[in-house]
N, C-alpha and C positions, 0 to 999 in steps of 0.2 A: 833395944832388946839386947840382953846378954846371953851368950852361949859359949861353952868351952870350945877350945880349938878342936878337940877330939869329936865333940858333937857336930861341929860345922863340917869337919871332914867326912863324917858319916853321912851327913846330909847331902854332900856332893856325890857320895857313892849312890845314894838313893836317886839323885837326879840323873846320874849316868845310866843307871839301871832303867829308869823311866824312859830315857831317850832310846836306849836299846830296845825296850819293849815297843815303843812307838814306831821305830824303824821296821821291826819285825812284823808288827801288825799291818803296816803299809805294804810290805812285801807279800804277806799272806793275802791281803785283800786284792792286790793288783800286782802279781808277779811280773817281772820285766818281759817275760815271753808272751804275755796275754795279748798285747796289741798285735804282735806278729801272727799269733794263732788266728785272731779275727781277720787279719788281712788274708790269710791263707783260706779261711772259710769263705770269704767273699770271692777270692780267686777261683776256688773250686766250683762255686756256683756259676761263674762265668764260663769256665771250662766245660762244665757239665751241659750248659746250654749249647755250647758249640758242638759238643759230642752228640747231643740229640739231633742237631741239624745234620751233622755228617752221617749219623745212622739213618736219618730220613732219606738222604740222597742214595746211600748204599741200598736201602730197602726198595726204593723206587727203581733203581737199576736192576736189582734181582727180579723184581716183578715184571719188568719189561723184557728181560732176558728170558724169563720163563714163558712169556707170551710168544716171543719169536721162536723159541724152541718148540712150542706147541704148533705154531704155524708150519715150521719145517717138517715136523712129523705128519701134519695133514697133507702137505705137498708131496712128501715121500710116499704116503699111502696111496694118494691119487695117481702118482706116477706109476707105481707098481701095478695098480688096477688097470690103468690105460695101457701099459705095456703088455699085460696079459690079454686084454681085449684085442690089441693090435695084432698079437701073434696068432690069435684064434680067428681073426676077421678074414672073410673072403670077399667083402664088399669094398671096391676101390674107393667109393666116396666116403664110406665110414672110416676106412683106413687113413685117408687124407685128413679127415677131421681129427682123428686121434693123434696123428703125427704133429699136426699144428698145435693141438693142446699139449702135447708132450714138450714141444719147443717152449711154449709159454710157461709151463710148469718148471722147466729147467732153468729159464731166466728168473722166474720167481724164487726158486730155491737159491740161486746164486745171489740174488739181492738180499734175501733173508740171511744167508750165511755171512755176507759182507757186514750187514747190520749187526749180526751176532758177534762177529770178531771185534767190531768197533765198541759194542757194549761190554764185551769181556775186558777189553783194555780199560774202559772207564771204570768198570766194577773193581778191577785190580787196584786202580789208583784210589778208589773210594775205600777199599778195604785197608789200604796202607794209611790213608788219612785217619780212619777210625782207630787203627792200631797205634798210630802216632799220638793221637789225642788221649787214648786210654793210658799210654805210658806217661804223658805229662800229668794227668790226673793222679796216677799211682805215685808219682814222685811228690806231688803236692800233699797227698795223703800221708806219705811217709815222713815228709818234713813236719807236717802238722802233728803226727803221732809223737815224733821225737821232741818237738817243742812242748807238747802237752805233758810228756813225761818229765821233762826238765822243770816245767812249771809246778808239777805235783811234788817234785823233789824240793824245790824252793819253798813251797807251802809247808811241807813236812818239816824242813829245817827251821823255818820261821816259827812254827808251832812249838817245836822243841825249845827254841830260844826263848820264846815268851814264857813257856812253862817254868824253865829253869830261872830266868831272870825275875819272874814274879815271886818265886819261892825265896830268892836271895833278897829281893826288895822287901818282902814282908819281914824277913828276919832282921835286916839292918834297920828298917823304919821303926821297929819295935823298940830300938835302943835310943832313938832320937827323942829329945824332949817334945812333949805334945804341942807346946806353944810354938816352937821352932818349925816343927812339921806342918802346923796349921798355917803359919806364914808362908812357908814354901808352897803349900797347895794353893793359897790365894794368888800367889805370883805366877804360878805355872801356866795359866791360860795365856798370859801376855809375854812370857819370856821362858827361858830354860829353868827358871825357878831358882837354881843355885848353880854356881860355876866357880872354878878356880881362877885366881889371877896368876897368870904365868907370863913372865918376861914383860910385865906391864900391859899384858893383853887379857881381856876378858874372854875366857874360853866359851862363854855362852853366846856372845854376839860377834866375837873375833875382832873387836875394836880395841885399838891401842889407846889407853887413857892419857889425857892431857896432864901436863906437869902439875897444875894446881889440884886436880883430882888425886893425883898420886901423893902429893903432900898431905892432903887431908887423911888419906889412908895411913900414912906413916905416923900421923899423930893419934890415930885411933888406938884404943887399947886392944890387946890380943883377943879378949872375949867380947869385944863389941861386934854386933852383927852389922855389917856394912853392905852397901848396895852399889851396883854398877851404875854410874851416872848415865850410861848410854841406853841399857836395855832394862835396867831395874831389877835384875837378878841379885839374889844374895851372893855377895862376892867373898870367896874364901881365900885368905892369904896364906901363902906357904913360903918355904925358903927360896922357892924359884920365882917368886913374884916380881923381883927386880926393884923392890922398895928401898 
């Protein structure tokens, strides 16, 4: 096939725009932040499960503390009642019984208050554990929100790139001969389609051409459509080809 140097250069421009569009489409479909966002989502699930466990411990301690406080109130009320009865009693036997009961109630109250203090310490630790876990989750959420915002920015930039490159590609492709563009399109699924030869290197596959291949290119006419022997792309020769 024959094609003018200008047409071949425009074809390379089309290929470069296609490559830009392909890169942008990959970025839009899978921004680099996406994997980390998914990791954070999974991490947040683990942290939330742990938070639920810590909340359960705290709620159990609160319920137990409330029960003990209720028991203390019952003991206090009974002590107050027995104290009044003792003060009003003139029966020695009854008075002795009330005094004995007051001693038992006083011990019971002391035991309950000791248990109450111990529970209050445990509850304080449980509250701190919940606050700590909530702070970790809040940080994970903040990191996730930041990464999601960055991903949206990448997607928006990729979309803008695709739209601009597509417009440019359509304009340039319209000036490329139909047969040359059709050949490029057939080659594209298996290679870059078209690429410059720069310093004896195909920019499509980045392979340095062997001496015998370079000699064949030197002998080819300027308007001959030639191909990279390594990747099969249309190889466009320029002043920087090193021939």
